[in-house]
C-alpha positions in Angstrom: -0.1 0.3 0.2 2.8 2.5 0.9 4.4 1.6 -2.7 1.4 2.5 -4.4 0.7 5.5 -2.5 4.4 6.9 -3.2 4.1 5.5 -7.2 1.0 7.9 -7.4 2.4 10.7 -5.6 5.1 10.7 -8.1 2.5 10.6 -11.2 0.8 13.8 -9.7 3.8 15.4 -9.1 4.8 14.4 -12.6 1.6 15.3 -14.3 1.6 18.6 -12.4 5.2 19.5 -13.1 3.7 19.0 -17.3 0.3 20.6 -16.7 1.8 24.1 -15.4 5.5 23.8 -16.3 4.7 23.0 -20.3 3.7 26.4 -21.0 6.3 28.5 -19.8 8.9 26.0 -21.8 7.0 27.3 -24.8 6.6 24.3 -26.1 4.1 24.2 -28.7 0.8 22.5 -27.8 0.7 20.7 -31.0 3.6 18.7 -30.5 3.3 18.7 -26.1 -0.4 18.5 -25.1 -1.4 19.4 -21.3 -2.5 16.3 -19.6 -5.9 18.5 -19.4 -6.0 18.2 -23.1 -5.2 14.6 -23.4 -7.6 13.4 -20.7 -10.3 15.6 -22.8 -9.3 13.8 -25.9 -9.5 10.3 -24.0 -12.8 10.6 -23.1 -14.2 12.2 -25.9 -12.8 9.3 -28.0 -13.7 6.7 -25.6 -16.2 4.3 -27.3 -13.2 4.7 -30.2 -10.0 3.7 -27.6 -12.0 0.9 -26.1 -13.0 -0.9 -29.3 -9.9 -0.9 -31.0 -8.1 -1.8 -27.6 -10.2 -4.6 -27.8 -8.9 -5.6 -30.6 -5.3 -5.6 -29.5 -5.6 -7.4 -26.4 -7.7 -10.0 -28.4 -4.4 -10.4 -30.2 -1.9 -10.0 -27.0 -3.3 -12.4 -24.9 -3.3 -14.7 -27.4 -0.1 -14.9 -28.6 0.7 -14.7 -24.9 -1.1 -18.0 -24.6 0.9 -19.1 -27.7 4.0 -18.1 -26.2 3.2 -19.4 -22.6 2.4 -22.9 -23.5 4.7 -23.4 -26.5 7.7 -22.2 -24.0 6.9 -24.9 -20.9 6.4 -27.6 -23.6 9.6 -26.9 -25.0 11.5 -26.3 -21.6 10.1 -29.8 -20.5 11.5 -31.1 -23.3 14.6 -29.7 -22.8 14.8 -30.8 -18.9 13.1 -34.2 -19.7 15.3 -35.2 -23.0 18.7 -33.6 -22.1 20.0 -34.1 -25.7 17.8 -31.3 -26.9 19.1 -28.7 -24.9 22.4 -28.3 -27.1 19.5 -27.8 -30.0 16.6 -26.0 -28.8 18.9 -23.5 -26.7 20.8 -22.0 -29.5 17.9 -21.7 -32.1 16.0 -19.8 -29.9 19.0 -17.4 -28.7 19.5 -16.9 -31.9 16.3 -16.0 -33.3 15.4 -14.1 -30.1 18.2 -11.8 -31.0 16.6 -10.9 -34.5 14.9 -7.9 -34.3 11.0 -8.7 -34.2 10.7 -6.0 -36.4 12.5 -6.4 -39.3 10.2 -10.1 -39.4 6.7 -8.2 -39.1 6.5 -7.0 -42.7 7.0 -10.6 -43.7 4.3 -12.0 -41.4 2.2 -9.3 -43.0 2.7 -10.4 -46.6 2.6 -14.3 -45.2 -0.4 -14.1 -43.1 -2.3 -10.4 -44.9 -3.9 -7.8 -42.8 -5.7 -10.1 -39.9 -5.1 -10.7 -36.7 -2.5 -13.9 -37.5 0.1 -11.6 -37.6 0.0 -9.7 -35.0 -0.5 -12.9 -32.9 2.7 -14.4 -34.4 4.3 -11.1 -33.5 3.3 -11.3 -30.3 3.7 -14.7 -29.3 7.6 -14.3 -31.3 8.3 -11.6 -28.7 6.8 -13.3 -25.7 8.6 -16.9 -26.5 11.6 -16.1 -25.2 11.5 -15.3 -21.6 8.4 -17.9 -20.9 11.0 -20.8 -22.2 14.1 -19.2 -19.8 12.3 -18.7 -16.9 10.5 -21.8 -17.2 13.5 -23.9 -18.1 15.2 -22.5 -14.6 11.7 -23.3 -12.3 11.1 -26.6 -14.0 15.1 -28.0 -14.4 16.7 -26.3 -11.4 15.8 -28.1 -8.4 18.0 -29.7 -6.3 18.3 -33.3 -6.9 18.0 -34.3 -3.3 14.5 -33.4 -3.1 13.6 -35.3 -6.0 15.1 -38.4 -4.5 13.1 -37.6 -1.6 10.0 -37.6 -3.2 10.7 -41.0 -5.2 10.9 -42.3 -1.8 8.2 -40.8 -0.9 6.2 -42.8 -3.5 6.4 -40.3 -6.3 6.1 -41.4 -9.6 7.0 -39.3 -12.9 4.0 -37.7 -12.7 3.1 -36.5 -9.6 6.5 -35.2 -9.3 5.8 -33.0 -12.4 2.8 -32.1 -10.3 3.8 -31.4 -7.1 7.2 -30.8 -7.6 8.8 -29.4 -10.4 5.5 -27.5 -11.5 5.4 -25.9 -8.6 8.8 -24.7 -8.6 7.9 -23.3 -11.6 4.9 -21.3 -11.1 6.5 -18.6 -9.3 9.2 -18.4 -12.6 6.7 -18.2 -14.8 4.4 -15.7 -13.0 7.5 -13.4 -13.4 8.0 -14.3 -17.0 4.5 -13.3 -18.2 4.6 -10.1 -16.2 7.6 -9.5 -18.6 6.1 -10.9 -21.5 2.9 -9.5 -21.1 4.1 -5.7 -22.3 6.5 -7.6 -25.0 3.3 -9.5 -26.9 1.6 -5.7 -25.9 4.5 -4.2 -28.2 4.3 -7.2 -31.1 0.3 -6.9 -31.9 0.8 -2.6 -32.1 4.2 -2.9 -34.2 2.0 -5.9 -36.4 -0.5 -2.8 -36.4 2.1 -0.1 -37.4 3.2 -1.9 -40.4 0.0 -3.9 -41.7 -3.5 -3.0 -40.4 -6.9 -1.5 -39.9 -7.7 -1.7 -36.6 -6.2 -1.8 -33.2 -4.7 0.7 -30.6 -1.3 0.9 -32.9 -3.4 1.8 -36.1 -5.3 4.8 -33.9 -1.6 6.1 -32.9 -1.0 6.0 -36.6 -4.5 7.6 -37.2 -3.9 10.5 -35.1 -0.1 11.1 -36.0 -1.2 11.0 -39.7 -4.0 13.7 -39.0 -1.7 15.8 -36.5 -4.2 15.0 -33.9 -1.4 14.5 -31.0 -3.9 14.5 -28.0 -5.6 11.6 -30.0 -1.3 9.9 -29.9 -1.4 10.5 -26.3 -5.0 9.8 -25.7 -4.3 6.5 -27.1 -0.6 5.6 -25.3 -2.9 6.4 -22.3 -4.8 3.6 -23.2 -1.9 1.5 -23.9 -0.2 2.6 -20.8 -3.6 1.3 -18.1 -4.1 -1.9 -20.2 -0.4 -2.5 -19.5 -0.9 -1.9 -15.7 -4.5 -3.9 -16.0 -2.3 -7.0 -17.4 0.7 -6.8 -14.8 -2.2 -6.3 -11.8 -4.3 -9.5 -13.1 -0.3 -11.5 -13.1 0.0 -10.4 -9.2 -3.4 -10.9 -8.1 -2.9 -14.7 -9.7 0.1 -14.9 -7.6 -1.4 -13.7 -4.5 -4.6 -15.9 -4.9 -2.9 -18.9 -5.8 0.8 -18.6 -5.0 0.6 -17.6 -1.0 3.2 -20.8 -0.9 5.8 -19.0 -1.4 8.4 -18.6 1.6 8.6 -14.9 0.2 4.9 -14.2 0.4 4.4 -15.9 4.1 6.9 -13.8 5.6 4.8 -10.6 4.8 
């Protein structure tokens, strides 16, 4: 609660400095609109913001879900089939080094202007952090714990569900906090490259029409959606991961 109060106070101070300091700086309003102007544009186009944000949210969540499933499955394969480690890790590392914005035009050519290209781009950006954290959570377990679980009568399935998966869940949750904004970036970049709807398309529309308040209003929508998504992941942790020592100590 204290951290949240400090964050809100810092944001309020920043907005006040922006609101009352920008006029004295001489920056024209059409370049840097005031927070009150942005808020008026946001409320005036609220329905448009919600519609386009819903489109982007759909591709973002779909790409994140796909990245989570594939990332966990790949991590499992590497953990249980050690020979795959020398193949999967270098391949994913090399793939992750490629700027995804360079791939975006190809995806639009291959899959069209629909949701598919945005979902795939969101998936590509979300995959690597999910895979790395899942691999750490599933694989880096003390051998004594595995041995003790086997002595207690655990079979491979129960050991996976009760030991490996439970150990990996906090890692996966942390990875999703990183992967969610990346997936959102992927969706928006896809809309920049080739799209006729979505919050990224709305940003381009505002830029094309020199409607800078609309651009900032769309950025506000993106910020609110990102905050909501990360808060949902944190809520999942608070409800289902209370058994973590760090949370029990609070």
